[in-house]
N, C-alpha and C positions, 0 to 999 in steps of 0.2 A: 539523233533526235534530241532536241533540247527541251527540258522540262518547262522552261519559262517562255517558250516561243510565242504562244498565243494568249498569254494571260493578260486580260485587259487591265489597264491602270485604273485604280479607283478614282483618280483625279480626272481622267479623261472619259471614263465610261459612264459615270453618273449612277452606277448600280450600287445596291446596298452591299455592305460588307459580307452578309450571309450569302448573297448570290456569288460574290467573288470567291468566298471560301468553298462553296459548292463546286465552282468551276475548277479551282485548284485541286480539290479532292478528286474530281473526275479525271483530270489530267495525270495526277499521280497514279491513280488506279490503272489508267491506260498504259503508262510507262512501266509499271510493275508487271502487268500482263505481258507487254511486249518483251520484257527482260526475262520472263518465265518465273518470276518470283510468285506471282499469283496465277490461279486458274480462273477461268470464267465461272466455274461452279462455286468459287469462294463468295461470290456475290449473294448466293442464296442464304448462307449462314449470316452474312452481314445484313441482309434484308430482314431476317428474323430478329436480329438484335435491334435494328432500326424500328421494326414494328413494336417491339417490346418497349423501347425508349419512347416512342410516340404515345403508346398507351399509358405509360407511367407519367409522361408529361401532361396528358389530358387529365389523369387522376389528380395530379398536382394542381392544375388549373382549377378544377372543381373544388378541391380542398381550400385553395386560396380564396375562391369566391365565397365559400361557406364561412371561412374564418373572417373575411371582411364583413359579411352580414352579421355574424355574431359579435364582432367588435363594435359595429355601429349600434346594435341592440344594447350592448353593455354600456356604451357611452351614453345613450339616451336614458337608460335606467339610472346611471350614476348622476346625470344632470338633474333628473327628476328628484332623486333622493336628496341632492344638495339643496334644491329649492325647498323641499319639505323640512330639511334641517334648519334652514334659514327662518322659516315660519315658526318652527318650534322654539328657536332661540328668541325670536321676537315675542312669542307668547310667554316664555319664561321671564323676560324682562318686564313685560306688562304685569305678570303675576306678582313680581316683587313690588312694583309700584302700587298694585291693588292692596297688597298686604300692608304696605306703609300707610296708605290712605285709610285703611280699615283701623289700624292702630291709632292713627290720629283721631278718627271719629270716636273710637272707644274712650280715648283719653279725654276728649271734649265732653263726651256724654257723662263720664264719671265726674268731671269737674263742673258739669251743668253749664257748659259754654255752648251757645248756639253755633250751628254750622253756617259757614258763609255760603253765599250763592256760588262763588268761585270754586269752593271745595266740592259742592254737590255736582257742579258741572264737570269738574275734573274726574270725579268718581264715575259719573255716567259715561263720560267719554272713554275712560279706560275700560269699563265693562263692555261698551259697544265695540270698541276696537278688538278686545279679546274675543268676543263672540264672532266678529267678522273673520278674524284669523283662524279660529277653530273651524268655521265653515269652509274656508279656503283649504285648510289642511285635510278636511274630510273629503272634499271634492278631488283634491290632488291624489289622495290615497285611493279613492274609488277609481279614478282614471288609470292609475298604475296597475290596479288589479285586473282590469279588463284587457 
C-alpha cells in the first residue's frame, strides 16, 4: 500500500490546502492503523484534543473580535482627542493675538491716540472667532462624553 497513491494534486484538484491536508492526515492515519501502530480507539483521545483545540480557537476568534472593536473605539477616541487638541491650539494662538491687541489698545489709550476702525474690527473678529472655537470645543467635549 502506498501512502501517496490517492492524494489529489493541488494543481489538478482545485481544493483548498486545508482540504488536501485533511485528506493526507486521513490517509496517514489509515496507514498507521493498517500497520498496527495506531488503534481505532486512539481516535477518541484525538477527538478530545480536536474538540479542545476547536473550543480554544473559538475563544480566540471571540477575543480577536473584541480586540478589534476595542481598537476601533480607541482609534475613534484618539481622533476626537486630536481634533480637540487642534481647536485648543487655535484658541491659544487667538488668545495670544487678543492679548497683543489689548496691549496695543491700552498703549493707545494711555497716549490718548484714537483706535482705528481696522483695529476695532480686528479685535471684534478675534473675540468672535475665539467664542466660536470655544463653542466647538464644548460641543466636541460633550459628544465625546456621551
